[in-house]
All heavy atoms as an XYZ file, in Angstrom:
870
protein
N       6.155     56.836    -50.122
C       5.485     55.415    -49.974
C       5.530     55.067    -48.452
O       4.583     54.419    -48.030
C       6.094     54.434    -50.844
C       5.627     53.072    -50.718
S       6.337     51.922    -51.888
C       5.714     50.402    -51.352
N       6.565     55.216    -47.875
C       6.745     54.726    -46.438
C       6.956     53.156    -46.524
O       7.389     52.682    -47.497
N       6.724     52.584    -45.362
C       6.900     51.228    -45.253
C       5.766     50.375    -45.930
O       4.650     50.469    -45.585
C       6.839     50.787    -43.743
C       7.115     49.382    -43.466
O       7.371     48.628    -44.345
O       7.046     49.021    -42.233
N       6.208     49.583    -46.967
C       5.126     48.760    -47.750
C       4.681     47.482    -47.017
O       3.781     46.891    -47.466
C       5.886     48.468    -48.994
C       7.359     48.354    -48.621
C       7.605     49.392    -47.453
N       5.272     47.240    -45.848
C       5.001     45.966    -45.197
C       3.503     45.745    -44.924
O       2.938     44.686    -45.346
C       5.815     45.795    -43.871
O       7.206     45.941    -44.150
C       5.529     44.379    -43.270
N       2.794     46.683    -44.261
C       1.415     46.434    -44.019
C       0.606     46.273    -45.375
O      -0.309     45.356    -45.268
C       0.919     47.692    -43.321
C       2.151     48.321    -42.780
C       3.252     47.968    -43.715
N       0.935     46.994    -46.353
C       0.215     46.800    -47.705
C       0.444     45.418    -48.323
O      -0.461     44.789    -48.843
C       0.669     47.907    -48.719
C       0.303     49.277    -48.271
C       0.933     50.272    -49.139
C      -1.240     49.513    -48.105
N       1.727     45.004    -48.215
C       2.100     43.691    -48.819
C       1.284     42.544    -48.106
O       0.685     41.663    -48.771
C       3.565     43.477    -48.798
C       3.990     42.073    -49.056
C       4.347     44.401    -49.716
N       1.405     42.570    -46.791
C       0.754     41.505    -46.021
C      -0.864     41.656    -46.113
O      -1.459     40.556    -46.052
C       1.284     41.448    -44.637
C       2.638     40.822    -44.766
C       3.725     41.600    -44.814
C       2.812     39.485    -44.753
C       4.997     41.032    -44.899
C       4.046     38.827    -44.864
C       5.163     39.721    -45.003
O       6.386     39.067    -45.126
N      -1.351     42.765    -46.143
C      -2.854     42.890    -46.296
C      -3.206     42.214    -47.682
O      -4.192     41.456    -47.757
C      -3.218     44.355    -46.316
N      -2.487     42.476    -48.684
C      -2.777     41.778    -50.055
C      -2.495     40.304    -49.952
O      -3.288     39.628    -50.440
C      -1.839     42.487    -51.121
C      -1.923     41.823    -52.375
C      -2.616     42.447    -53.519
N      -2.880     43.769    -53.534
C      -2.482     44.683    -54.432
N      -1.687     44.346    -55.405
N      -2.705     45.930    -54.427
N      -1.355     39.893    -49.345
C      -1.119     38.486    -49.209
C      -2.266     37.738    -48.514
O      -2.830     36.748    -48.907
C       0.186     38.183    -48.510
C       0.516     36.816    -48.188
C       0.917     36.126    -49.466
C       1.740     36.661    -47.155
N      -2.774     38.292    -47.339
C      -3.766     37.709    -46.611
C      -5.126     37.684    -47.320
O      -5.902     36.787    -47.149
C      -3.874     38.296    -45.244
C      -2.674     38.179    -44.364
C      -2.320     39.069    -43.340
C      -1.720     37.167    -44.680
C      -1.231     39.018    -42.639
C      -0.557     37.058    -43.802
C      -0.396     37.957    -42.795
N      -5.349     38.807    -48.095
C      -6.514     38.814    -48.934
C      -6.553     37.758    -49.943
O      -7.611     37.109    -50.301
C      -6.810     40.197    -49.559
N      -5.391     37.531    -50.598
C      -5.384     36.600    -51.737
C      -5.176     35.179    -51.238
O      -5.660     34.246    -51.853
C      -4.190     36.913    -52.682
C      -4.452     38.111    -53.524
C      -3.391     38.291    -54.483
O      -2.652     37.360    -55.001
O      -3.181     39.434    -54.968
N      -4.435     34.984    -50.122
C      -4.126     33.749    -49.582
C      -4.488     33.732    -48.075
O      -3.531     33.737    -47.276
C      -2.699     33.311    -49.830
C      -2.253     33.295    -51.288
C      -0.741     33.252    -51.381
C      -2.882     32.061    -51.986
N      -5.788     33.693    -47.776
C      -6.158     33.875    -46.318
C      -5.599     32.717    -45.460
O      -5.357     33.094    -44.260
C      -7.719     33.702    -46.409
C      -8.049     33.655    -47.783
C      -6.925     33.555    -48.597
N      -5.201     31.626    -45.906
C      -4.661     30.523    -45.123
C      -3.302     30.952    -44.538
O      -2.788     30.358    -43.656
C      -4.596     29.291    -45.821
C      -3.652     29.189    -46.962
C      -4.203     29.816    -48.373
O      -5.289     30.448    -48.388
O      -3.449     29.625    -49.391
N      -2.624     31.887    -45.260
C      -1.303     32.241    -44.815
C      -1.203     33.181    -43.506
O      -0.294     33.246    -42.868
C      -0.436     33.113    -45.995
O      -1.167     34.234    -46.222
C      -0.275     32.130    -47.098
N      -2.363     33.794    -43.271
C      -2.456     34.735    -42.120
C      -2.151     33.990    -40.805
O      -1.505     34.486    -39.887
C      -3.724     35.482    -42.046
C      -3.827     36.569    -40.967
C      -4.911     37.527    -41.199
O      -5.794     37.198    -41.962
O      -4.897     38.518    -40.506
N      -2.596     32.742    -40.608
C      -2.463     32.045    -39.472
C      -0.931     31.685    -39.155
O      -0.547     31.473    -37.965
C      -3.163     30.654    -39.522
N      -0.157     31.767    -40.241
C       1.290     31.479    -40.014
C       1.969     32.632    -39.281
O       3.138     32.463    -38.823
C       1.969     31.230    -41.373
C       1.463     30.010    -42.104
C       1.984     30.088    -43.623
C       1.835     28.709    -41.497
N       1.352     33.718    -39.231
C       1.842     34.901    -38.611
C       1.331     35.284    -37.310
O       1.420     36.385    -36.721
C       1.817     36.154    -39.555
C       2.679     35.905    -40.807
C       2.166     35.360    -41.887
C       3.998     36.306    -40.789
C       2.887     35.200    -43.078
C       4.785     36.227    -41.919
C       4.205     35.628    -43.061
N       0.498     34.322    -36.681
C      -0.138     34.639    -35.458
C       0.707     35.070    -34.348
O       0.239     35.889    -33.522
C      -1.077     33.418    -35.084
C      -0.178     32.204    -34.557
C      -2.159     33.793    -34.081
N       1.874     34.660    -34.251
C       2.760     35.014    -33.099
C       3.607     36.311    -33.518
O       4.330     36.805    -32.667
C       3.688     33.849    -32.899
C       3.009     32.708    -32.339
C       3.810     31.348    -32.030
N       4.737     31.741    -30.977
C       5.828     30.971    -30.770
N       6.033     29.889    -31.431
N       6.646     31.244    -29.721
N       3.425     36.783    -34.658
C       4.126     38.016    -35.106
C       3.340     39.197    -34.758
O       2.868     39.912    -35.658
C       4.497     37.926    -36.614
C       5.242     39.074    -37.080
O       6.024     39.657    -36.319
O       5.093     39.422    -38.268
N       3.154     39.404    -33.521
C       2.140     40.463    -33.028
C       2.660     41.926    -33.319
O       1.833     42.779    -33.356
C       1.808     40.275    -31.576
O       3.070     40.378    -30.827
C       1.175     39.003    -31.219
N       3.971     42.046    -33.522
C       4.452     43.411    -33.743
C       4.889     43.573    -35.147
O       5.360     44.682    -35.546
C       5.669     43.625    -32.824
C       5.270     43.684    -31.389
C       6.376     44.005    -30.512
N       5.952     43.951    -29.117
C       6.519     44.650    -28.180
N       7.541     45.459    -28.354
N       5.952     44.595    -26.922
N       4.736     42.572    -35.988
C       5.164     42.732    -37.383
C       6.564     42.605    -37.741
O       6.949     42.785    -38.894
N       7.401     42.273    -36.769
C       8.812     42.131    -36.994
C       9.205     41.016    -38.058
O      10.063     41.203    -38.900
C       9.514     41.901    -35.665
N       8.586     39.961    -37.863
C       8.765     38.783    -38.819
C       8.401     39.268    -40.253
O       9.191     39.017    -41.145
C       8.083     37.465    -38.385
C       8.178     36.362    -39.444
C       8.635     37.103    -37.052
N       7.229     39.847    -40.370
C       6.700     40.331    -41.667
C       7.745     41.296    -42.279
O       8.174     41.179    -43.463
C       5.420     40.927    -41.472
C       4.338     39.940    -41.251
C       3.038     40.642    -40.935
N       2.589     40.224    -39.630
C       1.457     40.143    -39.192
N       0.450     40.611    -39.922
N       1.087     39.788    -37.964
N       8.199     42.317    -41.427
C       9.194     43.254    -41.976
C      10.459     42.643    -42.443
O      11.039     42.961    -43.425
N      10.913     41.705    -41.604
C      12.259     40.991    -42.025
C      12.016     40.168    -43.100
O      12.944     40.157    -44.057
C      12.706     40.157    -40.776
C      13.954     39.413    -41.041
C      15.133     40.188    -41.214
O      15.196     41.353    -40.823
O      16.153     39.629    -41.710
N      10.949     39.530    -43.289
C      10.683     38.647    -44.431
C      10.613     39.463    -45.761
O      11.245     39.112    -46.767
C       9.378     37.933    -44.262
C       9.138     36.846    -45.396
S       7.815     35.857    -44.832
C       6.756     35.920    -46.344
N      10.000     40.654    -45.679
C       9.915     41.548    -46.816
C      11.321     42.064    -47.188
O      11.757     42.194    -48.383
C       8.919     42.626    -46.630
C       8.812     43.579    -47.766
C       8.273     42.895    -48.945
C       7.766     44.718    -47.365
N      12.110     42.541    -46.170
C      13.420     42.990    -46.351
C      14.324     42.001    -47.028
O      15.062     42.260    -47.967
C      14.101     43.458    -45.080
N      14.260     40.807    -46.611
C      15.017     39.682    -47.176
C      14.565     39.416    -48.612
O      15.297     39.161    -49.485
C      14.949     38.385    -46.317
C      15.623     37.208    -47.055
C      15.647     38.674    -44.994
N      13.277     39.471    -48.890
C      12.794     39.278    -50.164
C      13.346     40.321    -51.089
O      13.833     40.030    -52.278
C      11.263     39.303    -50.253
N      13.341     41.683    -50.709
C      14.038     42.745    -51.571
C      15.461     42.354    -51.813
O      15.948     42.546    -52.841
C      13.772     44.105    -50.878
C      12.450     44.660    -51.235
C      11.597     45.108    -50.072
C      11.977     44.886    -52.495
C      10.487     45.718    -50.332
C      10.794     45.490    -52.682
C      10.042     45.938    -51.616
N      16.117     41.918    -50.745
C      17.614     41.626    -50.908
C      17.730     40.512    -51.932
O      18.601     40.596    -52.826
C      18.112     41.092    -49.572
C      18.516     42.117    -48.581
C      19.164     41.489    -47.363
O      18.486     40.807    -46.663
N      20.430     41.834    -47.138
N      16.893     39.482    -51.945
C      17.005     38.373    -52.773
C      16.644     38.846    -54.276
O      17.397     38.500    -55.194
C      16.074     37.229    -52.442
S      16.572     36.393    -50.926
N      15.704     39.701    -54.387
C      15.365     40.185    -55.738
C      16.492     41.013    -56.266
O      16.746     41.004    -57.575
C      14.033     40.958    -55.689
C      12.825     40.212    -55.386
C      11.655     41.061    -55.058
C      12.521     39.307    -56.705
N      17.126     41.753    -55.534
C      18.307     42.602    -55.948
C      19.456     41.697    -56.277
O      20.330     42.130    -57.162
C      18.711     43.608    -54.895
C      17.640     44.777    -54.766
C      17.994     45.537    -53.443
C      17.583     45.635    -55.956
N      19.595     40.572    -55.761
C      20.793     39.661    -55.965
C      20.338     38.316    -56.615
O      20.920     37.325    -56.417
C      21.494     39.449    -54.592
C      22.756     38.580    -54.836
O      23.604     39.066    -55.732
O      22.940     37.674    -54.183
N      19.203     38.370    -57.287
C      18.665     37.197    -57.891
C      19.667     36.366    -58.773
O      19.558     35.249    -58.820
C      17.350     37.500    -58.689
C      16.631     36.190    -58.904
C      17.629     38.210    -60.036
C      15.959     35.609    -57.736
N      20.591     37.091    -59.423
C      21.534     36.399    -60.274
C      22.869     36.097    -59.572
O      23.808     35.606    -60.146
C      21.759     37.185    -61.559
C      20.486     37.113    -62.499
O      19.887     36.079    -62.470
O      20.178     38.130    -62.990
N      22.933     36.577    -58.365
C      24.174     36.257    -57.545
C      23.962     34.995    -56.683
O      22.951     34.374    -56.807
N      24.908     34.661    -55.881
C      24.825     33.473    -55.181
C      23.831     33.577    -53.999
O      23.100     32.581    -53.776
N      23.704     34.704    -53.436
C      22.897     34.901    -52.241
C      21.308     34.637    -52.627
O      20.660     33.873    -52.046
C      23.120     36.117    -51.546
C      22.051     36.464    -50.376
C      22.291     35.881    -49.183
C      21.010     37.273    -50.648
C      21.419     36.115    -48.117
C      20.133     37.536    -49.586
C      20.339     37.038    -48.392
O      19.424     37.180    -47.367
N      20.939     35.538    -53.467
C      19.483     35.612    -53.774
C      18.827     34.298    -54.243
O      17.870     33.842    -53.706
N      19.370     33.751    -55.263
C      18.883     32.541    -55.848
C      18.910     31.347    -54.786
O      17.838     30.679    -54.645
C      19.650     32.084    -57.138
N      20.079     31.252    -54.111
C      20.133     30.075    -53.128
C      19.229     30.283    -51.947
O      18.597     29.367    -51.505
C      21.582     29.992    -52.673
C      22.571     29.456    -53.755
O      22.190     28.724    -54.575
N      23.744     29.922    -53.687
N      19.074     31.580    -51.524
C      18.130     31.748    -50.431
C      16.700     31.517    -50.780
O      16.017     30.840    -50.067
C      18.359     33.228    -49.980
C      17.694     33.471    -48.557
C      18.506     33.298    -47.427
C      16.348     33.774    -48.435
C      17.899     33.462    -46.189
C      15.856     34.018    -47.132
C      16.640     33.845    -46.045
N      16.296     31.949    -51.948
C      14.916     31.620    -52.321
C      14.685     30.259    -52.564
O      13.602     29.655    -52.028
C      14.606     32.380    -53.685
C      14.583     33.856    -53.470
C      13.347     31.882    -54.315
C      14.470     34.707    -54.721
N      15.641     29.419    -53.158
C      15.385     27.966    -53.311
C      15.387     27.296    -51.908
O      14.458     26.395    -51.718
C      16.581     27.454    -54.054
N      16.219     27.773    -51.003
C      16.141     27.135    -49.638
C      14.953     27.477    -48.899
O      14.275     26.659    -48.295
C      17.322     27.588    -48.825
N      14.538     28.719    -48.978
C      13.288     29.132    -48.243
C      12.006     28.522    -48.924
O      11.077     28.255    -48.173
C      13.163     30.692    -48.308
C      14.096     31.287    -47.253
C      13.777     30.828    -45.898
O      12.732     30.792    -45.367
O      14.850     30.315    -45.162
N      12.058     28.218    -50.124
C      11.036     27.417    -50.734
C      10.761     26.043    -50.069
O       9.621     25.750    -49.688
C      11.132     27.247    -52.242
C       9.737     27.133    -52.925
C       9.194     25.745    -53.188
N      10.107     24.697    -53.620
C      10.038     23.506    -53.039
N       9.062     23.161    -52.275
N      10.832     22.580    -53.504
N      11.815     25.494    -49.770
C      11.804     24.158    -49.039
C      11.398     24.365    -47.597
O      10.550     23.554    -47.040
C      13.226     23.449    -49.167
C      13.163     22.224    -48.238
C      13.599     23.170    -50.528
N      12.002     25.314    -46.955
C      11.575     25.703    -45.586
C      10.081     26.005    -45.416
O       9.467     25.531    -44.523
C      12.425     26.833    -45.053
C      13.823     26.463    -44.715
O      14.229     25.376    -44.645
N      14.765     27.466    -44.670
N       9.590     26.781    -46.356
C       8.178     27.189    -46.287
C       7.271     25.958    -46.546
O       6.204     25.879    -45.995
C       7.881     28.286    -47.289
C       8.232     29.649    -46.675
N       9.621     29.956    -46.566
C       7.508     30.658    -46.267
C       9.581     31.139    -46.045
N       8.374     31.683    -45.900
N       7.770     24.984    -47.397
C       6.970     23.777    -47.617
C       6.811     23.076    -46.245
O       5.699     22.445    -45.937
C       7.777     22.861    -48.670
C       6.925     21.752    -49.092
O       5.679     21.885    -49.493
O       7.439     20.639    -49.032
N       7.799     23.092    -45.413
C       7.740     22.399    -44.092
C       6.555     23.097    -43.186
O       6.141     22.403    -42.352
C       9.049     22.486    -43.470
N       6.377     24.413    -43.525
C       5.382     25.102    -42.699
C       4.017     24.905    -43.382
O       2.990     25.366    -42.887
C       5.567     26.625    -42.802
C       6.831     27.006    -42.036
C       7.741     27.932    -42.680
C       7.171     26.510    -40.816
C       8.895     28.314    -42.065
C       8.365     26.939    -40.200
C       9.231     27.810    -40.779
N       3.911     24.172    -44.452
C       2.693     23.906    -45.093
C       2.370     24.942    -46.178
O       1.160     25.042    -46.618
N       3.313     25.713    -46.632
C       3.139     26.704    -47.717
C       3.482     26.049    -49.015
O       4.602     25.676    -49.229
C       4.065     27.906    -47.443
C       3.839     28.984    -48.583
C       3.687     28.607    -46.112
N       2.442     25.928    -49.844
C       2.617     25.345    -51.161
C       3.521     26.196    -52.026
O       3.604     27.417    -51.796
C       1.241     25.232    -51.950
N       4.294     25.580    -52.911
C       5.290     26.352    -53.772
C       4.504     27.494    -54.568
O       5.042     28.630    -54.678
C       5.820     25.372    -54.706
C       5.680     23.967    -54.094
C       4.435     24.156    -53.197
N       3.266     27.329    -54.954
C       2.580     28.353    -55.655
C       2.273     29.509    -54.706
O       2.331     30.695    -55.176
C       1.257     27.777    -56.171
C       1.346     26.744    -57.247
C       1.563     25.309    -56.652
O       1.638     25.110    -55.385
N       1.716     24.390    -57.446
N       1.932     29.228    -53.476
C       1.637     30.325    -52.557
C       2.993     31.117    -52.181
O       3.076     32.349    -52.094
C       1.082     29.737    -51.229
N       4.110     30.330    -52.087
C       5.392     30.881    -51.832
C       5.787     31.790    -52.993
O       6.110     32.985    -52.758
C       6.467     29.888    -51.581
C       7.834     30.321    -51.370
C       8.243     30.879    -50.098
C       8.727     30.460    -52.429
C       9.497     31.313    -49.841
C       9.996     30.922    -52.264
C      10.361     31.363    -50.961
N       5.660     31.335    -54.203
C       5.921     32.129    -55.292
C       5.034     33.321    -55.458
O       5.476     34.387    -56.009
C       5.831     31.169    -56.566
N       3.863     33.314    -55.056
C       2.925     34.534    -55.255
C       3.247     35.627    -54.476
O       2.995     36.770    -54.781
C       1.483     33.951    -54.820
C       0.379     34.974    -55.062
C       0.179     35.336    -56.465
N      -0.643     36.600    -56.578
C      -0.276     37.620    -57.170
N       0.814     37.709    -57.869
N      -1.155     38.699    -57.239
N       4.080     35.430    -53.320
C       4.519     36.562    -52.499
C       5.321     37.582    -53.349
O       5.048     38.817    -53.167
C       5.386     36.083    -51.375
C       5.896     37.116    -50.422
C       5.080     37.651    -49.504
C       7.155     37.643    -50.528
C       5.471     38.561    -48.689
C       7.549     38.619    -49.629
C       6.785     39.149    -48.705
N       6.140     37.198    -54.195
C       6.846     38.084    -54.984
C       6.189     39.016    -55.908
O       6.400     40.289    -55.972
C       8.038     37.393    -55.660
C       9.092     36.720    -54.723
C       8.920     35.538    -54.266
C      10.055     37.535    -54.241
C       9.749     34.989    -53.415
C      10.952     37.010    -53.353
C      10.852     35.651    -52.843
N       5.156     38.434    -56.733
C       4.371     39.356    -57.504
C       3.463     40.286    -56.691
O       3.234     41.442    -57.148
C       3.450     38.375    -58.324
C       4.231     37.166    -58.340
C       4.962     37.037    -57.066
N       3.123     39.901    -55.521
C       2.361     40.732    -54.653
C       3.172     41.861    -54.169
O       2.761     43.036    -54.200
C       1.780     39.952    -53.398
C       0.650     39.105    -53.730
C       1.380     40.988    -52.216
C       0.281     38.153    -52.603
N       4.485     41.674    -53.922
C       5.348     42.825    -53.597
C       5.529     43.763    -54.748
O       5.362     44.956    -54.626
C       6.751     42.310    -53.192
C       7.775     43.368    -53.081
C       6.697     41.437    -51.951
N       5.643     43.191    -55.901
C       5.699     44.065    -57.241
C       4.496     44.849    -57.301
O       4.454     46.062    -57.677
C       5.886     43.219    -58.368
C       5.997     44.018    -59.704
C       5.117     43.606    -60.869
N       3.989     42.807    -60.569
C       3.708     41.661    -61.351
N       4.595     41.172    -62.198
N       2.575     41.011    -61.054
N       3.285     44.230    -57.161
C       1.971     44.911    -57.348
C       1.769     46.098    -56.341
O       1.403     47.220    -56.798
C       0.844     43.927    -57.206
C       0.791     42.881    -58.304
O       1.554     43.042    -59.305
O       0.082     41.918    -58.176
N       2.260     45.918    -55.133
C       2.174     46.993    -54.132
C       3.105     48.077    -54.553
O       2.731     49.282    -54.399
C       2.504     46.367    -52.711
C       2.690     47.478    -51.710
C       1.351     45.433    -52.215
N       4.340     47.719    -54.895
C       5.260     48.756    -55.375
C       4.757     49.597    -56.642
O       4.839     50.811    -56.609
C       6.630     48.193    -55.648
S       7.458     47.577    -54.151
N       4.126     48.831    -57.384
C       3.657     49.443    -58.662
C       2.563     50.426    -58.320
O       2.504     51.610    -58.815
C       3.098     48.409    -59.644
C       2.508     49.089    -60.913
C       1.812     48.067    -61.758
N       2.617     47.025    -62.351
C       2.243     45.668    -62.333
N       1.119     45.383    -61.914
N       3.076     44.767    -62.857
N       1.653     50.015    -57.502
C       0.530     50.878    -57.121
C       0.956     52.099    -56.355
O       0.509     53.167    -56.413
C      -0.469     50.062    -56.273
C      -1.250     49.113    -57.214
C      -2.161     48.139    -56.335
O      -2.382     48.479    -55.136
O      -2.638     47.182    -56.983
N       1.975     51.874    -55.449
C       2.474     52.960    -54.571
C       3.152     54.033    -55.454
O       3.012     55.210    -55.224
C       3.422     52.408    -53.590
N       3.817     53.565    -56.490
C       4.555     54.489    -57.354
C       3.653     55.184    -58.355
O       3.952     56.288    -58.887
C       5.649     53.853    -58.046
C       6.899     53.456    -57.211
C       7.958     52.697    -57.954
C       7.585     54.730    -56.607
N       2.621     54.578    -58.688
C       1.616     55.121    -59.654
C       2.247     55.573    -60.930
O       2.865     54.746    -61.599
N       2.094     56.831    -61.235
C       2.611     57.392    -62.525
C       4.147     57.385    -62.609
O       4.729     57.380    -63.774
C       2.104     58.768    -62.736
N       4.835     57.173    -61.453
C       6.296     57.111    -61.518
C       6.776     55.765    -61.868
O       8.036     55.510    -62.016
C       6.878     57.500    -60.085
C       6.652     59.083    -59.799
O       6.665     59.808    -60.803
O       6.491     59.387    -58.664
N       5.901     54.766    -61.876
C       6.299     53.444    -62.366
C       6.614     53.511    -63.821
O       5.831     53.871    -64.697
C       5.151     52.397    -62.077
C       5.424     50.983    -62.339
C       5.277     50.227    -63.532
C       6.050     50.071    -61.498
N       5.631     48.993    -63.375
C       6.264     48.823    -62.045
C       6.535     50.106    -60.223
C       6.740     47.664    -61.592
C       7.108     49.007    -59.535
C       7.231     47.846    -60.212
N       7.763     52.992    -64.226
C       8.302     53.031    -65.577
C       8.314     51.776    -66.339
O       8.318     50.686    -65.681
C       9.747     53.615    -65.559
O      10.600     52.669    -64.990
C       9.762     54.943    -64.836
N       8.368     51.743    -67.637
C       8.529     50.449    -68.379
C       9.841     49.768    -67.954
O       9.884     48.475    -67.946
C       8.586     50.912    -69.786
C       7.785     52.231    -69.860
C       8.112     52.873    -68.561
N      10.821     50.475    -67.576
C      12.106     49.805    -67.105
C      11.811     49.082    -65.859
O      12.329     47.913    -65.669
C      13.206     50.839    -66.935
N      11.130     49.631    -64.939
C      10.761     48.890    -63.669
C       9.956     47.648    -64.000
O      10.201     46.592    -63.469
C       9.894     49.758    -62.738
C      10.529     50.962    -62.117
C       9.756     52.014    -61.544
C      11.874     51.153    -62.142
C      10.326     53.156    -61.038
C      12.474     52.279    -61.506
C      11.753     53.241    -61.024
N       9.002     47.825    -64.960
C       8.118     46.660    -65.250
C       9.046     45.535    -65.872
O       8.860     44.305    -65.471
C       7.121     47.119    -66.290
C       6.017     46.000    -66.579
C       5.166     45.688    -65.391
O       4.860     46.654    -64.526
O       4.778     44.522    -65.272
N       9.965     45.889    -66.783
C      10.965     44.860    -67.329
C      11.723     44.159    -66.263
O      11.891     42.958    -66.228
C      11.751     45.481    -68.431
C      11.002     45.722    -69.694
C      12.017     46.070    -70.857
N      12.751     47.314    -70.493
C      12.420     48.594    -70.643
N      11.162     48.869    -71.134
N      13.170     49.574    -70.380
N      12.304     45.060    -65.403
C      13.198     44.531    -64.327
C      12.398     43.569    -63.401
O      12.927     42.503    -63.122
C      13.799     45.601    -63.536
N      11.180     43.870    -62.999
C      10.439     43.054    -62.162
C      10.063     41.793    -62.912
O      10.122     40.641    -62.308
C       9.217     43.846    -61.665
C       9.346     44.575    -60.458
C       9.709     45.871    -60.283
C       9.349     43.983    -59.049
N       9.797     46.212    -58.973
C       9.668     45.104    -58.195
C       9.180     42.769    -58.577
C       9.702     44.966    -56.849
C       9.172     42.493    -57.192
C       9.472     43.680    -56.396
N       9.734     41.861    -64.169
C       9.297     40.650    -64.904
C      10.509     39.694    -64.965
O      10.302     38.496    -64.848
C       8.847     41.142    -66.407
N      11.748     40.223    -65.198
C      12.862     39.386    -65.324
C      13.123     38.658    -63.966
O      13.374     37.453    -63.909
C      14.055     40.143    -65.655
C      14.150     40.707    -67.084
C      15.223     41.764    -67.396
O      16.099     41.935    -66.467
O      15.210     42.219    -68.508
N      12.985     39.443    -62.865
C      13.161     38.850    -61.521
C      12.155     37.813    -61.120
O      12.458     36.779    -60.582
C      13.367     39.959    -60.566
C      14.700     40.621    -60.618
C      14.776     41.982    -59.886
N      16.046     42.540    -59.953
C      16.680     43.027    -61.004
N      16.055     43.053    -62.194
N      17.875     43.531    -60.955
N      10.910     38.173    -61.513
C       9.815     37.220    -61.213
C       9.823     35.919    -62.072
O       9.557     34.781    -61.485
C       8.510     37.870    -61.408
C       8.141     39.076    -60.460
C       6.809     39.673    -60.756
C       8.234     38.603    -58.955
N      10.330     36.066    -63.259
C      10.590     34.825    -64.042
C      11.679     33.980    -63.322
O      11.519     32.813    -63.345
C      10.986     35.165    -65.449
C       9.830     35.654    -66.340
O       8.726     35.448    -65.937
O      10.189     36.141    -67.443
N      12.767     34.612    -62.886
C      13.881     33.876    -62.226
C      13.299     33.217    -60.995
O      13.683     32.100    -60.724
C      14.977     34.928    -61.955
C      16.141     34.262    -61.398
C      17.079     33.734    -62.406
N      18.414     33.406    -61.869
C      18.695     32.272    -61.416
N      17.908     31.248    -61.404
N      19.878     32.090    -60.794
N      12.518     33.974    -60.232
C      11.885     33.345    -58.951
C      11.153     32.188    -59.385
O      11.150     31.136    -58.684
C      11.132     34.429    -58.171
C      10.297     33.761    -57.097
C      12.041     35.455    -57.609
N      10.241     32.227    -60.348
C       9.421     31.119    -60.659
C      10.238     29.953    -61.025
O       9.857     28.855    -60.663
C       8.499     31.642    -61.801
N      11.314     30.092    -61.751
C      12.250     29.037    -62.085
C      12.820     28.351    -60.912
O      12.967     27.219    -60.822
N      13.155     29.174    -59.839
C      13.723     28.719    -58.628
C      12.658     27.933    -57.757
O      13.008     26.877    -57.163
C      14.308     29.785    -57.725
C      15.506     30.495    -58.400
C      15.813     31.787    -57.648
C      16.803     29.529    -58.347
N      11.463     28.463    -57.801
C      10.496     27.869    -56.888
C       9.997     26.564    -57.494
O       9.621     25.649    -56.719
C       9.334     28.857    -56.692
C       8.127     28.257    -56.065
C       9.880     30.083    -55.868
N       9.878     26.471    -58.828
C       9.263     25.357    -59.427
C      10.310     24.320    -59.958
O      10.016     23.290    -60.615
C       8.285     25.735    -60.535
C       7.221     26.625    -60.001
N       6.228     26.140    -59.114
C       6.930     27.882    -60.167
C       5.375     27.122    -58.855
N       5.815     28.210    -59.481
N      11.629     24.554    -59.607
C      12.624     23.670    -59.988
C      12.649     22.308    -59.402
O      12.186     22.130    -58.329
C      13.987     24.314    -59.830
């Protein structure tokens, strides 16, 4: 699969074009890569102290940038969709269940 960052952000910008302007100064993609890496960390620790608290805090921070909670929450399903497409036939029902559980938890944190 390689680095999914370009695929994730291409999808994000296609679905939510208004978000692209937020990355205008990220000319090398470092912010995008870091944001995606942290998103994966949070998803892996969604039931621990780090993941849930970080997502809740970043939802508020992103609101200050003008990112609506729905747009913030949409990032995580986009990551899942890119991973699912990249894995193709290797995507399993267990992966689907794990992602569904995590995305439900993210939605609860974002809309709390």
